[in-house]
Wavefront OBJ file of the C-alpha trace (Angstrom):
o trace
v 0.006 -0.110 0.121
v 2.595 2.497 0.938
v 4.794 2.033 -2.493
v 1.773 2.132 -4.276
v 0.919 5.886 -2.570
v 4.153 7.257 -3.373
v 4.447 5.799 -7.034
v 0.785 7.836 -7.056
v 2.287 11.070 -5.401
v 5.304 10.886 -8.227
v 3.214 10.539 -10.923
v 1.103 13.079 -9.499
v 4.118 15.362 -9.085
v 5.812 14.653 -12.896
v 2.351 15.492 -14.357
v 2.265 19.016 -12.806
v 3.999 21.043 -15.805
v 1.753 19.415 -18.001
v -1.302 20.628 -15.880
v -0.067 24.257 -15.863
v 0.955 24.565 -19.107
v -2.737 23.245 -20.358
v -4.428 25.402 -17.167
v -2.488 28.033 -18.636
v -3.887 27.153 -21.920
v -7.171 26.947 -21.647
v -6.833 30.786 -20.140
v -5.004 32.184 -23.245
v -7.600 30.225 -25.922
v -10.747 31.822 -26.426
v -13.477 28.397 -25.881
v -14.074 26.939 -28.994
v -18.083 27.575 -28.726
v -17.365 30.956 -29.279
v -16.871 31.130 -33.001
v -16.145 33.402 -35.098
v -19.529 35.420 -36.639
v -21.908 33.603 -33.837
v -23.031 35.721 -31.466
v -24.908 33.497 -28.248
v -27.464 33.933 -25.405
v -28.630 32.890 -22.258
v -31.664 32.928 -22.566
v -34.071 33.398 -18.705
v -36.665 32.029 -20.416
v -37.575 28.373 -21.800
v -37.971 28.794 -25.947
v -41.487 28.154 -26.548
v -42.464 26.447 -30.157
v -45.210 28.999 -30.737
v -42.941 31.999 -30.468
v -41.929 30.718 -34.082
v -45.596 31.836 -35.387
v -46.757 35.298 -35.059
v -50.269 34.339 -35.073
v -49.998 33.255 -31.320
v -48.035 35.791 -30.290
v -49.039 36.417 -26.178
v -49.319 40.622 -25.078
v -45.904 40.521 -23.588
v -42.161 41.324 -25.313
v -40.492 38.327 -24.561
v -42.348 36.045 -27.914
v -40.639 39.114 -30.046
v -37.120 38.813 -29.327
v -37.529 35.695 -31.742
v -39.685 37.482 -34.522
v -37.481 40.391 -34.416
v -35.202 37.936 -36.050
v -37.108 35.574 -38.081
v -40.174 37.733 -38.940
v -40.920 41.141 -40.056
v -44.091 43.516 -40.151
v -45.766 45.638 -42.355
v -44.819 48.470 -39.493
v -43.316 47.634 -35.779
v -41.113 49.792 -33.279
v -37.337 50.680 -34.939
v -34.837 53.104 -33.471
v -36.452 55.796 -35.666
v -40.069 55.302 -34.038
v -42.859 53.051 -32.561
v -44.972 53.009 -36.290
v -41.572 52.239 -38.132
v -42.670 51.594 -41.723
v -41.200 47.926 -42.644
v -42.584 45.427 -44.680
v -44.715 48.332 -45.932
v -42.617 51.238 -47.200
v -45.826 54.203 -46.714
v -49.521 53.451 -45.799
v -52.674 55.802 -45.922
v -55.348 56.687 -43.717
v -58.960 57.251 -45.831
v -60.512 60.898 -44.791
v -63.660 59.401 -43.250
v -60.957 57.149 -41.054
v -62.698 53.713 -41.988
v -59.630 52.423 -44.675
v -55.668 52.339 -44.030
v -53.519 51.266 -47.151
v -50.551 49.675 -47.264
v -47.913 49.742 -49.995
v -45.661 47.032 -49.887
v -41.984 46.892 -50.314
v -41.077 45.628 -54.025
v -37.829 43.940 -52.602
v -39.421 42.364 -49.502
v -38.549 38.057 -49.979
v -39.419 35.565 -47.326
v -36.804 33.014 -46.910
v -37.294 30.967 -49.929
v -37.233 33.351 -52.297
v -40.987 34.147 -52.593
v -41.964 38.290 -52.314
v -44.098 39.216 -49.604
v -47.731 40.119 -51.370
v -50.775 41.391 -50.209
v -52.294 37.993 -49.983
v -50.204 37.081 -47.595
v -50.814 40.370 -45.161
v -54.626 39.475 -45.931
v -53.669 35.410 -44.593
v -51.682 36.554 -41.970
v -54.319 38.903 -40.426
v -56.909 36.378 -40.941
v -55.161 33.107 -39.452
v -54.320 35.763 -36.366
v -55.461 34.571 -33.016
v -52.859 36.171 -30.298
v -53.355 38.853 -27.871
v -56.226 41.800 -29.061
v -57.157 38.917 -31.946
v -61.341 39.687 -30.764
v -60.802 42.921 -30.460
v -59.376 43.470 -33.935
v -61.374 41.381 -35.964
v -64.321 43.438 -34.019
v -63.259 46.282 -35.493
v -61.666 45.061 -38.884
v -64.600 44.501 -41.592
v -61.906 42.976 -44.437
v -58.701 42.957 -45.849
v -58.657 43.244 -49.687
v -55.444 42.236 -51.517
v -56.176 45.535 -53.740
v -52.769 44.587 -56.212
v -49.928 42.253 -54.915
v -48.383 45.001 -53.835
v -51.210 46.821 -51.755
v -53.280 45.614 -49.115
v -56.604 47.729 -47.600
v -57.688 47.176 -44.415
v -61.452 48.381 -44.247
v -63.203 49.261 -40.846
v -66.373 48.695 -39.148
v -66.463 52.134 -38.330
v -63.333 54.596 -37.231
v -60.926 53.520 -34.419
v -58.334 55.593 -33.772
v -55.999 52.857 -32.075
v -55.969 50.576 -35.269
v -52.429 51.392 -35.897
v -51.090 51.154 -32.300
v -52.514 47.869 -32.041
v -51.844 46.840 -35.363
v -48.315 47.900 -35.556
v -46.542 48.082 -32.243
v -45.934 45.167 -30.096
v -49.302 45.490 -28.506
v -50.064 42.506 -30.914
v -48.803 40.533 -33.377
v -51.290 41.296 -36.244
v -48.851 43.280 -38.172
v -46.062 40.427 -38.803
v -46.556 38.774 -42.163
v -45.994 35.271 -42.921
v -45.632 33.232 -45.782
v -49.363 32.181 -47.522
v -48.523 29.710 -50.041
v -45.831 27.835 -47.532
v -47.976 27.577 -44.417
v -50.899 26.291 -46.223
v -48.649 23.584 -47.563
v -46.649 22.657 -44.128
v -50.084 23.549 -41.424
v -49.412 25.256 -38.405
v -47.518 22.333 -37.174
v -45.311 22.561 -39.310
v -44.966 25.848 -39.358
v -43.545 25.985 -35.620
v -41.393 23.086 -36.856
v -39.595 25.041 -39.558
v -40.922 28.847 -40.462
v -40.334 30.871 -43.228
v -39.853 34.365 -42.302
v -39.184 37.453 -44.072
v -36.998 38.846 -41.082
v -33.111 38.971 -41.196
v -32.226 35.376 -39.940
v -34.012 32.508 -41.026
v -34.059 28.945 -38.377
v -31.246 26.417 -39.104
v -32.218 24.245 -36.139
v -34.950 24.409 -32.718
v -34.627 21.847 -30.012
v -38.322 23.267 -28.038
v -37.494 24.657 -24.552
v -33.757 24.233 -25.031
v -31.956 26.242 -28.236
v -32.597 28.210 -31.285
v -29.959 28.195 -34.200
v -30.575 31.067 -36.711
v -28.279 31.897 -39.928
v -28.311 34.999 -41.491
v -31.007 36.012 -44.450
v -28.526 38.073 -47.014
v -31.545 38.773 -48.731
v -33.225 40.791 -45.871
v -34.673 44.119 -47.389
v -33.428 46.638 -44.974
v -29.785 45.124 -45.144
v -27.383 41.986 -44.371
v -26.964 41.286 -40.768
v -23.792 41.622 -39.727
v -23.471 38.913 -36.841
v -23.748 35.725 -39.576
v -24.911 32.902 -36.704
v -27.337 33.732 -33.779
v -27.620 31.087 -31.292
v -29.918 30.983 -28.129
v -29.951 29.148 -25.863
v -32.279 28.797 -22.619
v -30.969 28.825 -19.206
v -33.217 29.167 -16.854
v -31.166 29.713 -13.644
v -29.548 32.480 -12.953
v -26.559 31.446 -11.586
v -25.718 29.438 -14.835
v -26.563 31.992 -16.957
v -23.800 34.135 -15.535
v -21.453 31.644 -15.293
v -21.844 30.740 -18.947
v -21.427 33.887 -19.429
v -18.309 34.605 -17.372
v -17.019 30.854 -19.031
v -17.187 32.377 -22.575
v -19.851 29.716 -23.858
v -22.257 33.179 -24.524
v -21.490 36.660 -25.216
v -24.940 37.855 -23.846
v -27.766 37.320 -20.861
v -31.186 38.382 -19.723
v -32.449 38.939 -16.466
v -29.677 39.224 -13.691
v -30.673 40.732 -10.110
v -28.876 41.705 -6.706
v -25.383 40.274 -6.315
v -25.232 38.516 -9.519
v -25.313 41.776 -11.276
v -23.019 43.570 -8.817
v -20.352 40.834 -9.225
v -20.353 40.978 -12.816
v -20.189 45.115 -12.420
v -16.363 44.657 -11.040
v -15.261 41.708 -13.671
v -12.752 43.391 -16.220
v -14.187 43.045 -19.579
v -17.747 42.695 -19.174
v -20.070 45.074 -18.882
v -24.433 45.142 -16.928
v -26.402 47.435 -19.282
v -30.105 48.121 -17.606
v -32.286 49.413 -20.400
v -35.745 50.818 -18.717
v -38.763 48.828 -20.032
v -42.226 50.253 -21.407
v -43.442 48.269 -18.751
v -44.484 47.377 -14.707
v -44.756 45.219 -12.389
v -47.566 44.716 -10.812
v -49.944 42.379 -8.758
v -53.792 41.038 -10.068
v -55.874 40.036 -7.073
v -58.176 37.655 -8.965
v -60.563 37.031 -6.028
v -61.345 40.622 -5.606
v -64.423 40.050 -7.669
v -65.530 37.292 -5.265
v -68.215 39.403 -2.677
v -67.050 36.831 -0.184
v -63.409 37.079 -0.425
v -61.076 39.226 1.653
v -59.537 40.689 -1.681
v -62.988 41.980 -2.226
v -62.790 44.907 -0.131
v -60.983 47.923 -1.529
v -59.499 48.937 2.175
v -57.636 45.072 2.196
v -56.036 45.668 -1.743
v -54.861 49.268 -0.072
v -53.391 47.704 2.676
v -51.450 45.270 0.807
v -50.476 48.123 -1.404
v -48.913 50.081 1.942
v -47.261 46.833 3.003
v -44.681 46.384 -0.191
v -41.654 48.331 0.246
v -41.015 49.241 -3.211
v -37.328 50.889 -3.409
v -35.956 47.867 -1.371
v -37.349 45.327 -3.442
v -36.063 48.139 -6.452
v -32.179 48.113 -4.638
v -32.445 44.190 -4.058
v -33.860 42.942 -7.775
v -32.243 45.644 -10.158
v -29.987 47.424 -8.152
v -32.346 50.766 -7.802
v -32.110 50.992 -11.577
v -36.132 50.594 -12.292
v -38.675 53.667 -11.506
v -41.254 53.153 -8.859
v -44.728 53.674 -9.974
v -48.185 53.570 -9.283
v -49.780 52.800 -12.629
v -49.360 49.890 -14.237
v -49.494 52.076 -17.666
v -46.006 53.118 -18.349
v -46.318 57.005 -18.214
v -44.385 57.443 -21.420
v -47.536 55.924 -23.224
v -49.921 58.291 -24.626
v -52.831 59.182 -22.867
v -50.955 57.468 -19.868
v -51.956 59.186 -16.214
v -48.519 59.432 -13.829
v -49.378 58.151 -10.510
v -47.170 57.953 -7.276
v -47.154 54.363 -5.389
v -48.571 54.332 -1.967
v -45.993 55.278 0.878
v -44.791 52.205 2.589
v -46.662 52.057 5.673
v -46.690 49.072 7.528
v -48.439 50.046 10.540
v -51.302 51.680 7.973
v -51.549 48.510 6.231
v -52.647 46.627 9.617
v -55.450 49.429 10.648
v -56.540 49.084 7.307
v -57.017 45.356 7.494
v -58.452 45.672 11.050
v -60.853 48.251 9.661
v -61.846 45.542 6.992
v -62.630 43.067 9.682
v -58.982 41.291 9.836
v -57.300 42.654 12.918
v -54.829 38.863 12.914
v -54.666 39.387 9.086
v -55.762 36.192 6.781
v -55.400 33.354 4.574
v -54.964 35.567 1.110
v -54.414 32.464 -0.847
v -51.854 31.440 -3.393
v -49.696 33.320 -5.207
v -48.126 33.232 -8.734
v -44.874 34.371 -9.571
v -44.221 35.684 -13.116
v -41.525 33.121 -14.383
v -38.761 33.309 -13.465
v -39.397 36.549 -11.500
v -39.222 34.120 -8.284
v -37.199 35.522 -5.512
v -39.139 39.188 -6.114
v -42.688 37.173 -5.296
v -40.749 36.243 -2.390
v -39.839 39.864 -1.165
v -43.178 40.539 -1.926
v -44.441 37.658 -0.243
v -42.207 38.458 2.821
v -44.071 42.177 3.269
v -47.345 41.139 2.689
v -47.110 38.312 5.855
v -45.000 40.794 8.199
v -48.649 42.885 8.166
v -50.689 39.533 8.146
v -51.356 39.089 4.266
v -50.400 34.873 4.486
v -49.783 33.377 0.604
v -48.558 30.483 -0.672
v -46.208 30.352 -3.506
v -47.555 28.314 -6.604
v -44.144 28.482 -9.680
v -44.293 27.072 -12.600
v -43.316 26.821 -16.259
v -43.769 29.349 -18.129
v -45.665 27.967 -20.725
v -48.470 26.569 -18.042
v -48.455 29.755 -15.785
v -49.583 31.802 -19.531
v -52.416 29.087 -20.229
v -53.680 28.639 -17.011
v -53.778 32.397 -16.403
v -55.817 32.669 -20.202
v -57.873 30.006 -18.870
v -58.747 32.041 -15.433
v -57.129 28.866 -13.263
v -54.918 31.288 -11.493
v -56.876 32.170 -8.073
v -55.280 34.393 -5.685
v -52.264 36.922 -6.134
v -50.416 37.177 -9.534
v -47.399 38.489 -10.236
v -47.096 39.984 -13.738
v -45.142 42.378 -15.908
v -45.675 43.366 -19.346
v -42.990 45.767 -21.537
v -45.025 45.757 -24.675
v -45.672 49.088 -26.900
v -48.529 50.896 -27.374
v -50.595 53.479 -25.416
v -52.931 53.472 -22.874
v -55.888 51.853 -24.234
v -53.816 48.932 -25.498
v -52.597 48.456 -22.073
v -55.994 48.502 -20.507
v -57.664 46.327 -22.938
v -56.072 42.780 -22.218
v -56.338 43.361 -18.126
v -58.899 45.645 -17.357
v -61.736 45.442 -19.946
v -64.614 42.451 -20.017
v -63.039 40.808 -22.801
v -59.489 41.435 -22.162
v -57.256 38.376 -22.617
v -56.220 38.018 -18.729
v -59.250 40.125 -17.161
v -60.360 37.989 -14.416
v -63.186 40.272 -14.083
v -64.517 44.409 -14.875
v -66.185 47.411 -13.524
v -69.155 48.187 -16.213
v -68.108 52.102 -15.780
v -64.458 50.817 -17.187
v -66.366 48.741 -19.913
v -68.134 51.666 -21.274
v -65.541 54.332 -21.127
v -63.547 51.644 -23.117
v -66.231 51.163 -25.582
v -66.323 55.039 -25.711
v -63.503 55.709 -26.356
v -62.507 53.521 -29.141
v -64.767 55.572 -31.365
v -64.178 58.774 -30.022
v -62.774 60.986 -32.868
v -61.661 64.407 -30.552
v -58.278 63.529 -28.623
v -59.288 65.652 -26.133
v -62.569 63.844 -24.885
v -60.260 60.426 -25.403
v -57.686 61.088 -23.784
v -60.388 62.413 -20.547
v -62.358 58.726 -20.924
v -58.832 56.795 -20.823
v -57.694 58.842 -17.902
v -60.916 58.570 -16.376
v -60.357 54.675 -16.418
v -57.202 54.935 -15.070
v -58.795 56.996 -12.345
v -61.174 54.244 -11.597
v -58.371 51.391 -11.367
v -55.974 53.625 -9.582
v -58.981 54.757 -6.678
v -60.328 51.334 -6.406
v -57.283 49.932 -6.080
v -57.791 47.132 -8.862
v -54.486 46.382 -9.262
v -51.037 46.834 -7.006
v -48.049 48.522 -9.248
v -44.869 47.904 -7.827
v -42.009 49.648 -10.549
v -41.433 50.154 -14.226
v -38.658 47.372 -14.821
v -34.826 48.376 -15.724
v -34.144 45.052 -17.290
v -30.887 43.943 -16.440
v -28.438 42.251 -19.045
v -24.760 41.184 -18.802
v -22.777 41.582 -21.769
v -19.562 39.693 -22.831
v -16.095 40.874 -24.110
v -16.580 40.010 -27.929
v -19.670 42.093 -28.425
v -19.537 45.528 -29.962
v -23.261 46.150 -30.391
v -25.628 44.095 -28.108
v -28.627 46.140 -29.180
v -29.782 47.302 -25.758
v -31.975 50.533 -25.734
v -31.518 50.775 -29.789
v -35.742 50.591 -29.440
v -36.410 52.879 -26.885
v -38.383 50.900 -24.021
v -37.437 47.576 -25.483
v -36.136 45.085 -23.676
v -34.035 42.492 -25.960
v -31.326 42.887 -28.728
v -32.550 44.376 -31.407
v -33.066 45.234 -34.560
v -31.411 41.676 -35.104
v -29.649 43.014 -38.292
v -27.573 45.781 -36.545
v -25.978 43.490 -33.790
v -22.407 43.569 -34.080
v -19.034 41.579 -32.740
v -15.862 43.060 -32.276
l 1 2 3 4 5 6 7 8 9 10 11 12 13 14 15 16 17 18 19 20 21 22 23 24 25 26 27 28 29 30 31 32 33 34 35 36 37 38 39 40 41 42 43 44 45 46 47 48 49 50 51 52 53 54 55 56 57 58 59 60 61 62 63 64 65 66 67 68 69 70 71 72 73 74 75 76 77 78 79 80 81 82 83 84 85 86 87 88 89 90 91 92 93 94 95 96 97 98 99 100 101 102 103 104 105 106 107 108 109 110 111 112 113 114 115 116 117 118 119 120 121 122 123 124 125 126 127 128 129 130 131 132 133 134 135 136 137 138 139 140 141 142 143 144 145 146 147 148 149 150 151 152 153 154 155 156 157 158 159 160 161 162 163 164 165 166 167 168 169 170 171 172 173 174 175 176 177 178 179 180 181 182 183 184 185 186 187 188 189 190 191 192 193 194 195 196 197 198 199 200 201 202 203 204 205 206 207 208 209 210 211 212 213 214 215 216 217 218 219 220 221 222 223 224 225 226 227 228 229 230 231 232 233 234 235 236 237 238 239 240 241 242 243 244 245 246 247 248 249 250 251 252 253 254 255 256 257 258 259 260 261 262 263 264 265 266 267 268 269 270 271 272 273 274 275 276 277 278 279 280 281 282 283 284 285 286 287 288 289 290 291 292 293 294 295 296 297 298 299 300 301 302 303 304 305 306 307 308 309 310 311 312 313 314 315 316 317 318 319 320 321 322 323 324 325 326 327 328 329 330 331 332 333 334 335 336 337 338 339 340 341 342 343 344 345 346 347 348 349 350 351 352 353 354 355 356 357 358 359 360 361 362 363 364 365 366 367 368 369 370 371 372 373 374 375 376 377 378 379 380 381 382 383 384 385 386 387 388 389 390 391 392 393 394 395 396 397 398 399 400 401 402 403 404 405 406 407 408 409 410 411 412 413 414 415 416 417 418 419 420 421 422 423 424 425 426 427 428 429 430 431 432 433 434 435 436 437 438 439 440 441 442 443 444 445 446 447 448 449 450 451 452 453 454 455 456 457 458 459 460 461 462 463 464 465 466 467 468 469 470 471 472 473 474 475 476 477 478 479 480 481 482 483 484 485 486 487 488 489 490 491 492 493 494 495 496 497 498 499 500 501 502 503 504 505 506 507 508 509 510 511 512 513 514 515 516 517
């Protein structure tokens, strides 16, 4: 045994020089996976197949990190403005406000070489079933293919918000897919092997794992600088940060607290925090049940006073986020800028006692927006401190959205969305009777929303939208937290990560503008 141990020590010592050289080389030589002309992301979410199909776009920004690369829209938010001509080089609104005519670019083509035509525009809208689809199809009478390069949307009545719903990320209705190809392969086949008109085409896709894209040099705006994009799902924050430091990926989304601080101090790496056009807030689904404690406004106001928003902001986003009392971003047209209630646990307890709950109450389940679990835990802690007791129910993102739309999440839901639009587009999915995520609504809000949608006088319309927001604020229908500053980590190979090129947008875009060093 002794001689064997000695032999092993001698062998180990003899290998030390080789081992030292190997480690030195590992430090000096960039990892093989950091290929030339290839940009890689570590994503905070699981890649969903439906993100490859604009027809199923959710009322959230996340799918657009894929859509901006693979597909294109008639009009979309870009660095030049929220409604920037894209596949449509121009459009005209009729004098009676009943039609919008889009003139298509003659050099716009899909990845399979086919031109983008008015028939594709008509087909894409008619198959659309994502966010605000019900409202859009209630308002649009028909889509006409006037000629191969001209499409006309005819409305049933004047609707001032048509372009905002259609041409921003408030919906995916303006993003165009190839009619002939989709009809050939079917909806499921399209998600498996999509063909778009964007700057990148799909090379391979492993649902929930990895999406690989290759530059489409025929893109009308310009040929992309980066030749290959790789998106990898890395739901664990520590895994993402480690992958960035190891050179496995070049950009990671969603860093918080100490992880972001550590990266700030690392030579060659940088932290960016674009302020998004969207807030976190709490949806209180049981407020519509007269038997629930949440039905009492005093209880909802107590919950709002219980939360130390600034402390959550500092812990989660290093203080970069902006506190708010309105889930409609203050930068949106017709938004009202409300400050949040002060952090006041004593007042919260007093309100609960006045409502008949001096010892607090069971607040039901608490559903964090995936993957913001640590933020949810902090908020739950503040609620618990005043007597509002909730149980965490985490779930995978796709399940979360499905059950939310089907109204199966009962209790408290932590929500965020950062889609573009205006006050009307933000209110529709969450505060109106037909909203895709609304568990209930106030008749006065429904009436005001219907009236503002038909109102052509800007001042009257503004007053109606302000009144809706006042009702939501005064009745504490939801509990806003803060407008999110979305923290990224950027590695040393990246010259242009695309952070903030489109103001208010949270991801790398426009994809064709990204650059490596």
